[in-house]
C-alpha angles and dihedrals in degrees: 000000000000131000117200120211107221119188091343133096093214147350125223116247095237092048090051094053091050095043092053093047094245088123125034096216139015088249092056091048090051093049093049090051094048089048090059095246095131129073123197115195089348095307127105107254122207098173107105092198098041107156111238119204137181110301096028118126124206125198116198130155092349092306123119119210124189121199111223 
């Protein structure tokens, strides 16, 4: 799956999960991140508001997302 940044330099990790429907709420997205369920660029990421930029990859719930 790809997510294209349009008119923005970055998107926050918790916003991305909610926007793509991978988390029902922002609170759920935050909890999943804090619980270590999300990898950014093959490393477990605990920062809820991690800034994702072009070229970053996110692995969550067996779904791979590439930021373009």
